[in-house]
Every structure is written in structure tokens, then in C-alpha cells.
C-alpha positions as semicolon CSV with decimal commas, in nm:
position;residue;x (nm);y (nm);z (nm)
1;M;-1,127;1,815;-0,685
2;S;-0,824;1,635;-0,822
3;A;-0,534;1,574;-0,584
4;S;-0,302;1,733;-0,840
5;A;-0,518;2,041;-0,905
6;K;-0,335;2,374;-0,892
7;M;-0,438;2,736;-0,914
8;L;-0,237;3,058;-0,936
9;V;-0,384;3,363;-0,762
10;T;-0,238;3,706;-0,833
11;A;-0,222;3,994;-0,586
12;G;-0,513;4,149;-0,776
13;G;-0,729;3,840;-0,728
14;A;-0,703;3,702;-1,082
15;R;-0,697;3,322;-1,108
16;L;-0,526;3,085;-1,349
17;G;-0,623;2,719;-1,323
18;T;-0,881;2,574;-1,088
19;V;-0,914;2,376;-0,764
20;G;-1,273;2,279;-0,816
21;G;-1,463;2,601;-0,869
22;G;-1,764;2,726;-0,677
23;C;-1,775;2,857;-0,323
24;M;-1,474;2,659;-0,206
25;E;-1,253;2,809;-0,475
26;A;-1,369;3,156;-0,373
27;E;-1,273;3,082;-0,011
28;I;-0,932;2,954;-0,120
29;T;-0,876;3,268;-0,326
30;E;-0,942;3,485;-0,022
31;R;-0,701;3,277;0,185
32;A;-0,442;3,299;-0,093
33;L;-0,458;3,679;-0,082
34;D;-0,368;3,664;0,288
35;V;-0,076;3,431;0,209
36;I;0,048;3,675;-0,055
37;E;0,041;3,960;0,193
38;Q;0,206;3,768;0,479
39;R;0,455;3,576;0,260
40;R;0,399;3,264;0,468
41;P;0,245;2,937;0,345
42;A;-0,074;2,795;0,493
43;V;-0,264;2,467;0,499
44;S;-0,635;2,529;0,456
45;E;-0,913;2,280;0,530
46;H;-1,242;2,317;0,345
47;T;-1,546;2,106;0,428
48;L;-1,867;2,103;0,228
49;N;-2,134;1,882;0,379
50;A;-2,442;1,762;0,192
51;Q;-2,660;2,045;0,324
52;L;-2,414;2,316;0,226
53;A;-2,360;2,156;-0,111
54;G;-2,735;2,169;-0,172
55;D;-2,752;2,531;-0,059
56;Y;-2,485;2,623;-0,313
57;G;-2,648;2,420;-0,589
58;L;-2,365;2,165;-0,596
59;T;-2,399;1,789;-0,617
60;C;-2,101;1,680;-0,409
61;G;-1,957;1,740;-0,067
62;G;-1,650;1,635;0,126
63;T;-1,334;1,779;0,276
64;A;-1,035;1,915;0,086
65;T;-0,694;2,003;0,228
66;V;-0,521;2,276;0,027
67;F;-0,160;2,390;0,056
68;I;-0,122;2,759;-0,026
69;E;0,223;2,909;-0,071
70;P;0,347;3,255;-0,173
71;V;0,554;3,320;-0,484
72;H;0,764;3,635;-0,467
73;S;1,109;3,766;-0,546
74;D;1,354;3,545;-0,355
75;A;1,678;3,369;-0,448
76;T;1,570;3,033;-0,303
77;L;1,238;3,036;-0,486
78;E;1,404;3,147;-0,807
79;A;1,653;2,860;-0,791
80;A;1,381;2,602;-0,724
81;Y;1,141;2,719;-0,995
82;T;1,413;2,764;-1,257
83;A;1,540;2,412;-1,195
84;A;1,183;2,275;-1,205
85;A;1,122;2,433;-1,546
86;S;1,444;2,281;-1,677
87;A;1,360;1,937;-1,536
88;A;1,013;1,941;-1,692
89;A;1,151;2,048;-2,031
90;A;1,410;1,770;-2,021
91;C;1,160;1,508;-1,893
92;D;1,388;1,445;-1,594
93;H;1,247;1,295;-1,274
94;A;1,253;1,553;-0,995
95;V;1,051;1,645;-0,689
96;M;0,965;1,989;-0,552
97;A;1,006;1,972;-0,174
98;T;0,843;2,248;0,033
99;G;0,824;2,302;0,405
100;L;0,483;2,391;0,545
101;E;0,631;2,659;0,768
102;W;0,879;2,930;0,669
103;P;0,993;3,086;0,998
104;T;1,247;3,329;0,847
105;R;1,288;3,237;0,478
106;P;1,136;3,005;0,217
107;L;1,202;2,632;0,271
108;K;1,178;2,504;-0,083
109;A;1,400;2,308;-0,320
110;L;1,388;2,115;-0,645
111;V;1,539;1,777;-0,561
112;A;1,687;1,598;-0,862
113;A;1,900;1,285;-0,881
114;A;2,230;1,471;-0,885
115;A;2,157;1,811;-0,728
116;V;1,938;2,013;-0,494
117;H;1,830;2,359;-0,609
118;G;1,703;2,571;-0,322
119;E;1,708;2,518;0,051
120;V;1,540;2,250;0,264
121;P;1,657;2,027;0,552
122;D;1,850;1,710;0,466
123;E;1,570;1,484;0,587
124;L;1,334;1,647;0,337
125;V;1,584;1,587;0,057
126;R;1,599;1,220;0,154
127;A;1,220;1,195;0,160
128;A;1,198;1,352;-0,185
129;R;1,450;1,107;-0,329
130;R;1,255;0,814;-0,187
131;L;0,946;0,918;-0,382
132;A;0,899;0,672;-0,665
133;A;0,938;0,796;-1,020
134;G;0,588;0,679;-1,112
135;V;0,411;0,894;-0,851
136;E;0,221;1,182;-1,012
137;T;0,025;1,331;-0,724
138;P;0,161;1,551;-0,443
139;V;0,227;1,400;-0,101
140;L;0,125;1,607;0,201
141;R;0,281;1,496;0,529
142;R;0,340;1,649;0,866
143;G;0,571;1,941;0,802
144;F;0,621;1,923;0,426
145;V;0,481;1,872;0,076
146;L;0,645;1,662;-0,196
147;D;0,524;1,751;-0,546
148;P;0,657;1,555;-0,846
149;V;0,766;1,776;-1,134
150;L;0,608;1,631;-1,445
151;S;0,640;1,686;-1,814
152;K;0,355;1,582;-2,038
153;P;0,345;1,208;-2,101
154;E;0,465;1,128;-2,452
155;L;0,247;0,955;-2,710
156;I;0,379;0,831;-3,044
157;V;0,108;0,762;-3,302
158;F;0,230;0,541;-3,585
159;G;0,009;0,616;-3,882
160;G;-0,109;0,959;-3,989
161;G;-0,439;0,855;-4,145
162;H;-0,792;0,928;-4,026
163;V;-0,774;0,728;-3,702
164;G;-0,416;0,830;-3,624
165;G;-0,503;1,197;-3,673
166;A;-0,809;1,168;-3,451
167;V;-0,602;0,995;-3,180
168;A;-0,341;1,272;-3,199
169;R;-0,609;1,536;-3,151
170;A;-0,789;1,361;-2,864
171;A;-0,464;1,279;-2,683
172;A;-0,331;1,634;-2,715
173;V;-0,650;1,772;-2,561
174;A;-0,618;1,514;-2,279
175;G;-0,265;1,630;-2,196
176;W;-0,023;1,417;-2,397
177;A;0,271;1,547;-2,599
178;V;0,205;1,385;-2,935
179;T;0,436;1,273;-3,215
180;V;0,279;1,145;-3,538
181;V;0,497;0,909;-3,744
182;D;0,429;0,790;-4,098
183;D;0,640;0,660;-4,384
184;R;0,461;0,890;-4,628
185;A;0,562;1,257;-4,619
186;E;0,213;1,380;-4,699
187;Y;0,076;1,196;-4,393
188;A;0,361;1,303;-4,163
189;D;0,274;1,666;-4,223
190;A;0,240;1,929;-3,949
191;L;-0,040;2,100;-4,143
192;R;-0,235;1,774;-4,151
193;H;-0,183;1,722;-3,777
194;P;-0,199;2,065;-3,609
195;Y;-0,250;1,911;-3,264
196;A;0,075;1,713;-3,280
197;D;0,390;1,852;-3,121
198;R;0,601;1,677;-3,384
199;T;0,554;1,493;-3,711
200;V;0,819;1,252;-3,838
201;C;0,855;1,074;-4,172
202;C;1,057;0,754;-4,145
203;D;1,085;0,400;-4,273
204;F;0,874;0,169;-4,054
205;H;1,164;-0,077;-4,053
206;D;1,353;0,172;-3,833
207;V;1,114;0,335;-3,586
208;A;1,402;0,409;-3,347
209;S;1,495;0,690;-3,583
210;A;1,156;0,853;-3,523
211;A;1,163;0,888;-3,146
212;T;1,332;0,756;-2,835
213;V;1,103;0,534;-2,630
214;T;1,124;0,482;-2,254
215;E;0,915;0,323;-1,980
216;R;0,706;0,645;-1,978
217;T;0,622;0,631;-2,350
218;Y;0,274;0,558;-2,485
219;A;0,243;0,430;-2,842
220;V;-0,052;0,360;-3,068
221;V;0,002;0,164;-3,389
222;A;-0,259;0,259;-3,650
223;T;-0,095;0,231;-3,990
224;R;-0,260;0,153;-4,322
225;G;-0,177;-0,218;-4,320
226;H;-0,114;-0,508;-4,084
227;Q;0,228;-0,572;-4,239
228;H;0,340;-0,227;-4,120
229;D;0,175;-0,279;-3,781
230;A;0,365;-0,604;-3,737
231;L;0,697;-0,435;-3,815
232;I;0,635;-0,166;-3,556
233;V;0,507;-0,396;-3,280
234;D;0,805;-0,621;-3,346
235;Q;1,037;-0,330;-3,263
236;L;0,842;-0,200;-2,962
237;A;0,689;-0,501;-2,784
238;G;0,998;-0,575;-2,575
239;K;1,088;-0,216;-2,490
240;G;0,884;-0,185;-2,168
241;L;0,665;0,104;-2,286
242;R;0,403;0,239;-2,046
243;Y;0,138;0,159;-2,304
244;L;0,145;-0,005;-2,645
245;G;-0,175;-0,048;-2,843
246;M;-0,250;-0,171;-3,195
247;L;-0,558;-0,092;-3,399
248;G;-0,745;-0,374;-3,570
249;S;-1,013;-0,639;-3,561
250;R;-0,971;-0,953;-3,354
251;R;-0,896;-1,146;-3,673
252;K;-0,627;-0,899;-3,775
253;V;-0,472;-0,914;-3,429
254;A;-0,473;-1,296;-3,431
255;L;-0,299;-1,307;-3,770
256;T;-0,046;-1,045;-3,668
257;W;0,028;-1,231;-3,343
258;Q;0,087;-1,553;-3,538
259;L;0,343;-1,369;-3,750
260;L;0,511;-1,209;-3,449
261;E;0,532;-1,540;-3,265
262;S;0,705;-1,685;-3,571
263;W;0,954;-1,398;-3,535
264;G;1,032;-1,502;-3,179
265;H;0,787;-1,306;-2,962
266;S;0,630;-1,500;-2,677
267;P;0,252;-1,503;-2,620
268;E;0,315;-1,351;-2,275
269;R;0,493;-1,052;-2,429
270;L;0,222;-0,998;-2,688
271;A;-0,049;-1,027;-2,421
272;R;0,082;-0,700;-2,274
273;V;-0,007;-0,517;-2,595
274;H;-0,351;-0,358;-2,594
275;A;-0,498;-0,511;-2,908
276;P;-0,748;-0,447;-3,045
277;V;-0,678;-0,109;-2,890
278;G;-0,933;0,096;-2,696
279;L;-1,211;0,046;-2,445
280;A;-1,518;-0,150;-2,553
281;I;-1,765;0,136;-2,600
282;G;-1,897;0,042;-2,944
283;A;-1,676;0,300;-3,118
284;D;-1,730;0,325;-3,494
285;T;-1,606;0,654;-3,643
286;P;-1,240;0,762;-3,628
287;E;-1,328;1,019;-3,366
288;E;-1,513;0,767;-3,149
289;I;-1,229;0,518;-3,186
290;A;-0,987;0,790;-3,076
291;V;-1,195;0,858;-2,765
292;S;-1,194;0,486;-2,676
293;I;-0,816;0,467;-2,721
294;V;-0,737;0,779;-2,517
295;A;-0,980;0,664;-2,247
296;E;-0,785;0,339;-2,221
297;M;-0,457;0,533;-2,202
298;I;-0,600;0,744;-1,920
299;A;-0,708;0,428;-1,735
300;V;-0,354;0,291;-1,763
301;R;-0,200;0,621;-1,657
302;R;-0,428;0,655;-1,355
303;A;-0,420;0,291;-1,249
304;G;-0,448;0,269;-0,870
305;R;-0,628;0,602;-0,836
306;V;-0,972;0,639;-0,681
307;R;-1,213;0,564;-0,961
308;R;-1,429;0,835;-1,119
309;G;-1,721;0,745;-1,341
310;G;-1,911;0,423;-1,385
311;G;-1,658;0,184;-1,537
312;G;-1,420;-0,055;-1,367
313;A;-1,051;0,019;-1,332
314;L;-0,802;-0,120;-1,580
315;S;-0,485;-0,294;-1,474
316;S;-0,180;-0,130;-1,626
317;S;-0,025;-0,469;-1,689
318;Q;-0,316;-0,654;-1,847
319;P;-0,466;-0,622;-2,195
320;S;-0,807;-0,460;-2,213
321;E;-1,124;-0,591;-2,359
322;T;-1,126;-0,493;-2,722
323;G;-1,291;-0,170;-2,823
324;A;-1,168;-0,017;-3,149
325;Q;-1,158;-0,206;-3,473
326;A;-1,024;-0,117;-3,812
């Protein structure tokens, strides 16, 4: 079960989302129904040893700690959840702080940089503000939970061709908010890219007009020619993006890097660009290339997490081994 997994349980027992499925999820649902009735949060420990896992037909065991809280009509809860929705929509950093015990009323607040919406003790506000902006998973400590409020990470795909479209689709399914940018109107078309949240037609000499980039932005450069790729990387390489990748063969990358160095970019700066972009999985088709690229983005996003699967972890600050080629 993921540390950030969430599930909503209604008073009628319906479930939205998942915390792992199987017998443990059924137990958590029953506990959630008690929490709904009592209007008091609870911390629930669930242990599945190897024998029990085998009895239930599962392949894994372990212990999970689950925080269960009620959601009902209350001014404090309304203030916290309304502010959280606004923060997520605006991509603002904020933390939902919740006390583990509610003796007389809910202890819950959305803690933002300039305001606190809800009601929690001052020490919990201070703890929430100390939580780093890059943290994505909840923090459970003695007496409280800190849960970062997150919007979808933003991906800008430069190039609306076959590979760019496949990347947009794969990234959207994986949880990114996707913008597709092309300098040709027919390739920056919402009908051509139904999985994209936005499509933008702009001159590649002025990519700042397409979207605002921040340290949380992911970008994949996959245009129809290396001259366009060079223009875009030139504008983005020094912006401190979370991830910047460029499609192409090793030869194309080497030639593009020579050009960019002649424009004043240092080898150290260019080494932080993932190029050729994608994990080395032998990808060949546009769809396979897209999978390799999004897998690399996930590895960068989850750097420092406990590894799942058979591959090694990627450093978020080092270029990957090459995977996708034009």
C-alpha cells in the first residue's frame, strides 16, 4: 500500500479510492463506519503476516498504520477543505494539519504560507510550516498528521507529433497535468490530443508565452527537428525545472549540445538534461518510447522513496542512461 493512498467511505459503505484492496481494506471499511458514527478519528494498525497472506491468496504481508477521520457538517472542516481545494487549484504549497484526537471539536486546519484555515494548536501550525515543499507523502507523528495538499505535477510536451502525443497520453494516465505545445496549429489541436489539459500554438523562439515554468515543472522536448529542440532547451536549461528531457539519438544530442555550448551553456548545465530522454528499455514505437519517458519522470518524482520493482533508483539530479531515440 502506498503511503499516500486514500479512500473515502460513505455511511452506506460505498468506497471511492483504495488503500490496498483485499481483506485489509474490508477491515478498514468496517473501522471507518465506526468513525463515521462516533465522529472521532482513529489510528488503526493492520498486520498481515506471511501465513495470513497465504490464507487470503495474497503475495505480500506487513503492517500498515491507517489514519481514519470523519467528514461531516462542521464549520472548521468546511474552512479547511474549502481552502485545500483552492490551494490545489492554484498549485499553492499548503499542508493539511489534523490532530489525532478531537476531544470536543475537530482539530483540523489548512496551513498555507500566509493564513491558517480551520483550528489547530500553534505548535501544529509551526510543524506544518516546517514541512518542506517537496514532500509529497503524509507525515504521521505522535498526536497529529501532516498531509501535503498537492495539485497534479505539470508536464509540458513540446512537439505534438506521434511521440509527443503518446507521451501526453501516458503522462496523463500516470497523473500529470499535460500541456502540448507546437508551432503548427494542426498539431497543437485539442482534438488531436484528447488526453492533454491544454494545447498551445506558439513560436518556439518564445516558449515563455506557452506556459509558466517553475521548479515543479516537467518538460519533454520532442519536436520535428533538432533546430527546434535546441531553441527550446536553450530557453529552459537554466530555469531549474524538476525534469527536462530531450528526444533524440546520441549523435543528435551531441550535435545539439555542441550548438548550445556555442550559445553559452556549460557542459554541467546540459548534463542535467535527460538526453536522450527515457529509461533504457529498448523502446522502439512511439508508445514504447512514451512509456520509457514517463517511467523516467516517475523515477525522478519519487527519488528517495522505497523502491518498487526490479530496477535501480534514479538520482533526480543526474542524467539517465539513454533509452528513447528518434
